[in-house]
C-alpha positions as CSV (number, residue, x, y, z in Angstrom):
1,X,63.0,175.6,-15.9
2,X,62.0,178.8,-17.8
3,X,62.4,181.7,-15.4
4,X,59.1,183.2,-16.6
5,X,57.3,179.9,-16.1
6,X,58.9,179.5,-12.7
7,X,57.7,182.9,-11.6
8,X,54.2,182.4,-13.0
9,X,53.8,179.1,-11.2
10,X,55.1,180.7,-8.0
11,X,52.4,183.4,-8.4
12,X,49.7,180.8,-8.8
13,X,51.0,178.9,-5.7
14,X,51.0,182.2,-3.7
15,X,47.4,183.0,-4.7
16,X,46.3,179.6,-3.5
17,X,46.7,181.0,0.0
18,X,44.3,183.8,-0.7
19,X,43.9,187.1,-2.7
20,X,47.1,189.2,-2.9
21,X,48.0,192.7,-4.0
22,X,50.4,193.5,-6.9
23,X,53.0,194.7,-4.4
24,X,52.7,191.5,-2.3
25,X,53.1,189.3,-5.4
26,X,56.1,191.3,-6.7
27,X,57.7,190.8,-3.3
28,X,57.2,187.0,-3.5
29,X,59.0,186.6,-6.9
30,X,61.4,189.6,-6.2
31,X,60.9,191.5,-9.4
32,X,59.6,194.9,-10.5
33,X,55.8,195.4,-10.5
34,X,55.8,195.9,-14.2
35,X,57.2,192.4,-14.7
36,X,54.7,190.9,-12.3
37,X,51.9,192.7,-14.1
38,X,52.9,191.2,-17.4
39,X,52.9,187.7,-15.9
40,X,49.5,188.3,-14.2
41,X,48.0,189.6,-17.5
42,X,49.1,186.4,-19.3
43,X,47.7,184.2,-16.5
44,X,44.5,186.3,-16.5
45,X,44.1,185.8,-20.2
46,X,44.0,182.1,-19.7
47,X,41.7,182.4,-16.6
48,X,44.3,181.1,-14.2
49,X,44.2,184.4,-12.4
50,X,41.3,186.8,-11.8
51,X,41.6,190.5,-10.9
52,X,39.6,192.0,-8.0
53,X,39.4,195.7,-8.0
54,X,42.4,197.7,-9.2
55,X,45.4,195.8,-7.8
56,X,44.1,192.7,-6.1
57,X,44.3,189.2,-7.6
58,X,42.9,185.7,-6.8
59,X,42.9,182.3,-8.5
60,X,40.8,182.1,-11.6
61,X,38.2,179.6,-12.7
62,X,40.5,177.7,-15.1
63,X,42.4,176.1,-12.3
64,X,39.2,174.6,-10.8
65,X,38.2,173.3,-14.2
66,X,41.6,171.6,-14.7
67,X,41.5,170.2,-11.2
68,X,38.1,168.6,-11.8
69,X,39.2,167.2,-15.1
70,X,42.3,165.7,-13.5
71,X,40.2,164.1,-10.8
72,X,37.7,162.7,-13.3
73,X,40.6,161.1,-15.1
74,X,41.4,159.0,-12.1
75,X,39.7,155.6,-12.7
76,X,39.8,154.7,-9.0
77,X,37.8,157.7,-8.1
78,X,35.0,156.9,-10.6
79,X,35.1,153.2,-9.9
80,X,34.9,153.5,-6.1
81,X,32.2,156.2,-6.1
82,X,29.1,154.0,-5.6
83,X,30.6,152.0,-2.8
84,X,31.9,155.0,-1.0
85,X,28.7,157.0,-1.4
86,X,26.7,154.0,0.0
87,X,29.1,153.7,3.0
88,X,28.6,157.4,3.7
89,X,24.8,157.1,3.4
90,X,24.7,154.1,5.8
91,X,26.9,155.5,8.5
92,X,26.5,159.2,8.1
93,X,30.2,159.7,8.8
94,X,32.9,161.3,6.7
95,X,34.4,159.1,4.0
96,X,37.7,159.9,2.4
97,X,39.5,158.4,-0.7
98,X,43.3,159.0,-0.9
99,X,46.1,158.0,-3.2
100,X,49.9,158.0,-3.0
101,X,51.9,159.7,-5.7
102,X,55.3,161.3,-5.9
103,X,56.0,160.7,-2.2
104,X,52.7,162.3,-1.0
105,X,49.3,161.1,0.1
106,X,46.5,163.2,-1.4
107,X,42.8,163.2,-0.7
108,X,41.2,162.6,-4.1
109,X,37.5,162.4,-3.0
110,X,35.4,163.1,0.1
111,X,31.8,162.4,1.2
112,X,30.8,164.7,4.0
113,X,29.2,163.6,7.3
114,X,25.5,164.1,7.7
115,X,26.0,165.0,11.3
116,X,26.2,168.6,12.5
117,X,29.9,168.3,13.3
118,X,31.9,168.1,10.0
119,X,35.5,167.7,9.1
120,X,37.4,170.5,7.4
121,X,39.5,168.2,5.2
122,X,39.3,168.9,1.4
123,X,39.9,167.2,-1.9
124,X,43.5,167.9,-3.1
125,X,44.9,168.3,0.4
126,X,47.9,166.3,1.5
127,X,47.6,163.9,4.3
128,X,50.5,163.7,6.8
129,X,52.3,160.4,6.3
130,X,53.0,159.5,9.9
131,X,49.7,160.0,11.6
132,X,46.8,159.4,9.2
133,X,45.1,156.0,8.6
134,X,45.0,156.5,4.8
135,X,48.7,157.1,4.6
136,X,49.5,154.0,6.7
137,X,47.5,151.9,4.3
138,X,49.2,153.3,1.2
139,X,52.7,153.2,2.6
140,X,52.3,149.7,4.1
141,X,51.9,148.4,0.5
142,X,55.3,149.7,-0.6
143,X,58.2,147.2,-1.0
144,X,60.1,146.8,2.3
145,X,63.2,148.8,1.1
146,X,61.0,151.6,-0.1
147,X,59.0,151.6,3.2
148,X,62.1,151.9,5.2
149,X,63.5,154.7,2.9
150,X,60.3,156.7,3.2
151,X,60.0,156.2,7.0
152,X,63.5,157.7,7.5
153,X,62.6,160.8,5.5
154,X,59.4,161.7,7.4
155,X,59.4,164.7,9.7
156,X,57.7,163.2,12.7
157,X,56.0,166.3,14.0
158,X,54.1,165.4,17.2
159,X,50.6,166.7,16.5
160,X,48.9,165.0,19.5
161,X,50.0,162.9,22.4
162,X,49.3,159.8,20.3
163,X,51.4,160.8,17.2
164,X,54.1,158.3,16.2
165,X,57.4,160.1,16.5
166,X,60.2,157.7,15.3
167,X,60.9,155.8,12.2
168,X,61.2,152.5,14.1
169,X,57.8,152.9,15.6
170,X,56.3,153.9,12.3
171,X,57.8,150.9,10.5
172,X,56.4,148.6,13.3
173,X,53.0,150.2,12.7
174,X,53.2,149.6,9.0
175,X,53.9,145.9,9.7
176,X,50.8,145.8,11.9
177,X,48.8,147.3,9.1
178,X,50.0,144.8,6.5
179,X,49.1,142.0,8.9
180,X,45.7,143.3,10.0
181,X,44.5,144.6,6.6
182,X,43.4,147.9,8.0
183,X,44.9,151.0,9.7
184,X,43.8,153.3,12.4
185,X,44.4,156.9,13.4
186,X,43.6,156.9,17.1
187,X,43.6,160.6,17.6
188,X,47.1,160.8,16.2
189,X,46.5,163.6,13.6
190,X,43.9,165.6,15.5
191,X,43.1,164.8,19.1
192,X,39.3,165.1,18.7
193,X,39.0,162.9,15.6
194,X,39.8,159.2,14.9
195,X,39.7,157.2,11.7
196,X,39.9,153.7,10.3
197,X,41.1,153.0,6.8
198,X,41.2,150.0,4.4
199,X,43.0,149.3,1.1
200,X,41.4,149.5,-2.4
201,X,43.2,147.1,-4.8
202,X,43.7,147.1,-8.5
203,X,43.8,144.4,-11.1
204,X,47.2,143.1,-10.0
205,X,46.3,143.2,-6.4
206,X,48.3,146.3,-5.7
207,X,46.9,149.0,-3.4
208,X,45.6,151.8,-5.7
209,X,43.9,153.9,-3.0
210,X,42.8,154.0,0.6
211,X,39.3,154.5,1.9
212,X,38.7,155.8,5.4
213,X,35.9,156.5,7.8
214,X,36.5,159.5,10.1
215,X,34.5,160.4,13.1
216,X,34.7,163.1,15.9
217,X,35.3,161.4,19.2
218,X,32.3,163.2,20.8
219,X,30.0,161.3,18.3
220,X,31.5,157.9,18.6
221,X,34.2,156.3,20.8
222,X,37.1,154.3,19.4
223,X,35.4,150.9,20.1
224,X,32.3,152.2,18.3
225,X,34.5,153.3,15.3
226,X,36.0,149.8,15.1
227,X,32.5,148.4,15.1
228,X,32.2,149.8,11.6
229,X,35.3,148.0,10.4
230,X,33.4,145.1,8.8
231,X,31.3,147.6,6.8
232,X,34.5,149.5,5.8
233,X,36.3,146.3,4.7
234,X,33.3,145.3,2.7
235,X,33.2,148.7,1.0
236,X,36.9,148.5,0.2
237,X,36.3,145.0,-1.3
238,X,33.4,146.2,-3.4
239,X,35.4,149.2,-4.6
240,X,38.4,146.9,-5.4
241,X,36.2,144.7,-7.6
242,X,35.1,147.7,-9.5
243,X,38.8,148.6,-10.0
244,X,39.5,145.3,-11.6
245,X,40.6,143.2,-8.5
246,X,39.6,139.6,-8.5
247,X,39.1,138.2,-5.0
248,X,40.7,134.8,-4.3
249,X,38.9,132.1,-2.4
């Protein structure tokens, strides 16, 4: 990779964590401030970086524009929109849409809860592979050798008392997901939230995305969450049809 491009991308990544000074950014890429300034000026001219005050910088508007364009190009996001929006309106709970790409599960759409307690997830954020319902749905669809390969590369950080912590347990969970047709996160990622997810399929029957319903435990217990499973599965089915899937009798 071009050294200048590598440094510029590193600066953009660093600014994603919040505004930084010229000195801080120079320290990150380990070059003189004059070199950092030249890179920042180029990024600023293309609106990837915005200057605040004399020596403070933050992300520019071009990145948000590109992110929105990229998301709009995802057919599954547009195709599933009506079904997911209606599920959110019926239940009042948070609805997520996630996809799997390059070994990561990414939230590509979100419909916020209408209840006072809301989730702080966001579009573009990665979902942990071992403890989220959407990730289980997406990984369960992988061919068996690939599932096993991915399972043995995961860092099984125990985030709650319910988090899966071994490859064998995770593979067994994926087998259950494939058999049941849905996945749960029973307070595995965050101990005060539980989720249930279902697959959205494409024209060839492959899983192209996962839709989930996420609820704080204080608003709804786990049995109550599973009571919404038929509605979630119907939503996933409707979204799948819009994505080109043809249900079989």
